[in-house]
C-alpha positions in Angstrom: -7.2 4.8 26.3 -5.5 7.9 25.1 -2.1 7.8 23.4 1.0 7.8 25.8 3.7 9.2 23.7 6.7 7.6 25.6 5.0 4.1 25.6 4.1 4.4 22.0 7.7 5.0 20.9 8.8 2.0 22.7 6.4 -0.1 20.6 8.2 -2.9 18.4 8.2 -6.6 17.4 11.0 -8.4 16.3 11.6 -11.6 14.1 7.9 -12.5 13.8 8.0 -15.6 11.4 5.8 -15.6 8.3 5.7 -17.8 5.1 3.9 -17.6 1.7 3.9 -19.7 -1.4 3.4 -19.4 -5.2 -0.5 -19.6 -4.4 -0.2 -16.3 -2.6 1.9 -14.8 -5.1 -0.5 -15.4 -8.0 -3.4 -14.5 -5.7 -2.0 -11.1 -4.9 -1.4 -10.5 -8.6 -5.0 -11.2 -9.6 -6.4 -9.1 -6.6 -4.7 -6.1 -8.3 -5.8 -6.9 -11.6 -3.1 -9.0 -13.6 -4.4 -11.9 -15.5 -7.4 -10.5 -17.0 -6.2 -11.5 -20.6 -5.1 -15.1 -20.1 -3.8 -14.9 -23.8 -1.5 -12.0 -23.2 1.9 -13.4 -22.9 3.1 -10.5 -20.6 0.4 -10.9 -18.2 0.8 -14.8 -17.8 4.0 -14.7 -15.7 2.2 -13.0 -12.7 -0.6 -15.4 -12.5 0.7 -18.9 -13.7 3.6 -20.8 -11.8 5.6 -21.4 -15.0 8.1 -18.5 -15.0 6.2 -16.9 -12.0 7.5 -13.4 -11.1 6.5 -11.1 -8.0 5.2 -7.6 -7.7 7.0 -5.2 -5.3 3.9 -3.9 -3.4 2.9 -7.6 -2.5 5.2 -6.6 0.3 2.3 -5.2 1.9 0.6 -8.3 2.3 3.2 -11.2 3.0 3.3 -10.4 6.7 -0.2 -9.4 7.3 -1.1 -9.0 10.7 2.5 -8.2 11.9 3.1 -5.1 14.2 2.9 -3.7 17.4 0.4 -0.8 16.5 -2.5 -2.8 18.6 -1.1 -1.6 21.9 -0.8 2.2 20.4 -3.9 3.4 22.5 -5.7 4.9 19.3 -9.2 4.8 18.5 -9.2 2.4 15.5 -12.9 3.5 14.8 -11.4 6.9 13.7 -8.4 5.6 11.6 -7.5 6.1 8.2 -4.3 4.9 6.4 -2.2 8.1 5.3 0.9 7.0 3.6 2.6 4.0 2.2 6.2 4.0 1.5 8.3 1.1 0.0 11.9 0.6 -0.5 13.0 -2.9 -2.1 16.4 -4.2 -1.3 15.9 -7.5 -3.7 12.9 -8.7 -5.8 10.7 -10.9 -3.5 10.9 -14.5 -3.9 7.7 -16.4 -5.5 7.7 -18.1 -2.1 9.5 -17.8 0.9 9.9 -18.3 4.8 10.3 -14.4 6.2 11.4 -12.7 9.5 9.6 -9.4 10.1 10.7 -6.6 12.4 8.1 -3.5 13.2 8.4 -0.5 15.3 6.9 2.9 15.6 9.3 5.6 14.5 7.4 8.5 15.1 4.0 10.4 16.2 2.9 13.9 15.9 0.1 15.8 17.6 -2.0 18.0 15.1 -4.4 19.3 18.0 -7.3 18.0 20.0 -9.7 18.6 17.1 -7.2 17.5 14.1 -5.9 14.2 15.1 -2.6 12.5 15.4 -0.1 11.2 12.7 1.8 7.7 13.6 4.6 6.3 11.7 5.7 2.6 11.9 8.4 0.9 9.9 8.3 -2.8 8.8 11.6 -4.5 7.8 11.2 -8.0 6.1 14.2 -10.3 5.5 14.5 -14.1 4.2 14.7 -16.5 7.1 17.3 -18.9 5.8 19.6 -16.4 4.2 19.0 -13.3 6.3 18.9 -11.0 3.2 17.0 -8.1 3.7 14.1 -7.9 1.1 12.2 -4.6 1.7 11.5 -1.7 4.3 8.1 -0.2 4.6 7.1 2.9 6.2 3.3 3.5 6.9 1.6 6.5 8.5 -1.9 6.3 10.1 -3.9 9.2 10.4 -5.7 8.8 13.9 -8.5 11.2 13.6 -9.8 10.9 17.3 -6.4 11.0 19.0 -5.1 14.5 18.7 -4.3 16.6 21.9 -1.9 13.9 23.5 1.0 16.3 23.6 3.4 14.8 21.5 5.6 16.8 19.0 3.5 19.2 16.6 6.4 19.5 13.8 8.5 16.9 12.0 5.8 14.8 10.2 7.1 13.3 7.0 6.8 15.7 4.0 5.2 14.4 0.6 6.8 13.8 -2.3 6.2 17.0 -4.7 4.6 16.6 -8.0 6.0 18.5 -10.8 4.5 21.7 -11.7 3.8 20.9 -15.5 1.5 18.7 -17.5 1.8 14.8 -17.2 4.3 13.3 -19.3 2.1 10.0 -19.8 -1.0 9.0 -18.7 -3.0 5.4 -18.6 -6.0 3.7 -17.5 -6.3 0.9 -14.9 -9.7 -0.6 -14.8 -10.8 -2.1 -11.6 -13.3 -5.3 -11.6 -16.5 -5.3 -9.9 -15.3 -8.2 -7.6 -11.8 -6.6 -7.2 -12.3 -6.1 -3.4 -13.6 -9.5 -3.0 -10.6 -11.0 -4.7 -8.2 -8.7 -3.1 -9.3 -9.3 0.5 -8.2 -12.7 0.4 -4.7 -11.8 0.5 -5.2 -10.8 4.1 -7.4 -7.7 5.0 -10.9 -9.2 5.7 -12.5 -5.7 6.9 -16.3 -6.2 6.1 -16.1 -2.6 4.5 -14.7 -4.0 1.5 -17.3 -6.8 1.1 -20.5 -6.4 3.3 -22.9 -3.7 1.5 -24.8 -3.1 4.8 -21.4 -2.6 6.9 -20.5 -0.1 4.4 -23.7 1.6 4.6 -23.6 1.8 8.3 -20.0 3.5 8.2 -20.7 6.2 5.6 -20.3 4.5 2.2 -23.0 3.9 -0.2 -21.1 0.5 -1.1 -18.1 -1.4 -0.2 -14.9 0.2 -1.1 -11.5 -1.1 -2.6 -8.7 -1.3 -0.2 -6.3 1.6 -0.2 -3.5 -1.0 -0.5 -5.4 -2.6 -3.2 -5.4 0.9 -5.0 -1.7 1.2 -4.3 -1.0 -2.1 -6.0 -3.2 -1.6 -8.8 -1.2 1.6 -9.5 2.0 -0.3 -9.4 0.2 -2.8 -11.7 -0.2 -0.1 -14.1 3.1 1.3 -14.0 4.7 -2.2 -14.5 2.6 -2.5 -17.6 2.9 1.0 -19.2 6.5 2.1 -18.1 8.4 -1.2 -17.1 7.4 -3.4 -19.8 6.1 -5.8 -17.6 9.3 -6.0 -15.7 8.6 -5.6 -12.0 12.1 -5.6 -11.0 12.5 -2.2 -12.5 10.8 -0.7 -9.4 12.7 -0.4 -6.4 10.7 2.2 -4.5 7.0 2.9 -4.3 5.5 5.7 -2.3 2.0 7.2 -2.1 -0.3 9.4 0.1 -3.9 8.1 0.1 -6.7 10.6 -0.6 -10.0 9.1 -1.5 -11.4 5.6 -1.9 -12.2 3.7 -5.1 -15.1 1.7 -5.6 -15.2 -1.7 -7.4 -15.6 -1.4 -11.3 -14.1 2.2 -11.4 -11.4 3.2 -13.6 -8.3 4.6 -12.1 -6.5 7.2 -14.4 -2.7 7.3 -13.6 -0.8 10.4 -14.6 3.0 10.3 -14.5 5.9 12.7 -14.6 9.4 11.1 -15.3 12.6 12.8 -14.2 15.7 10.5 -14.4 15.0 7.4 -12.4 12.2 9.2 -10.6 8.6 8.6 -11.8 6.2 11.1 -9.9 2.5 10.0 -10.1 -1.2 10.9 -9.3 -4.1 8.7 -9.6 -7.9 9.5 -9.9 -11.0 7.9 -10.5 -11.9 8.8 -14.1 -15.7 8.5 -13.6 -15.9 11.0 -10.8 -12.9 12.9 -11.4 -11.7 12.5 -7.7 -8.0 12.3 -6.7 -7.4 9.0 -5.0 -3.6 8.8 -4.7 -1.5 12.0 -4.6 2.1 12.7 -4.2 3.2 9.4 -5.6 6.9 8.6 -6.1 8.1 5.3 -7.9 11.8 4.9 -8.0 13.3 3.1 -10.9 16.4 1.2 -11.1 19.3 2.4 -12.8 
């Protein structure tokens, strides 16, 4: 079924209910690499219910499965995650009942042989208080769905990386079992667990989820820039470039300009860019 632009732009869901607890909060932190040194007093609050804190990028999994994109008409066998943007309105509670609204906010036709870009927005609020927690914008690159007749201009412009040497670089090691652990936060795609499935779709081995790489970069910035205070991060935007294999090292290069931390991430062992056009907005 081809994309119908007018129908696509009406897709939305409202007030879908989800809940999560401290177990899910700790599991997510483990899945992006916190807690590997149990004796580190700065790591422990992310993975132990005593004085537990949350990671902003956990926003991407607390309402896993929400959304209206299932009726978009795109060919999901030809889909890749293009960009992920996050705006925090207040820190995530360690446990909460939440209400989630989603809607398609844009679609751009790159041509019959070039695919389509679709943007969807997710807003999450606490059920009891009604307080807004976060807003996320996700873009999907539908490689097999170009030529549907939609707008050709106006797609989101990625954040520009400064034209100078990085101000700071640091490594974030991924574990051999990281994809297996992260998938328990919601995304059970066999691409991240089943070697035979991965080979069948063109990869030599299972890959780490793009949103796990996203969370791992956030973990690295929390640790190396924010002195382990996740509340300092109020925005986190990226463009995905290439996959990471479990066990590889992600090198994060950063540029600081006021409260904006631009960043890129690459796999150290293969010198391949995996995240580009990163923008981390810091409080204050």
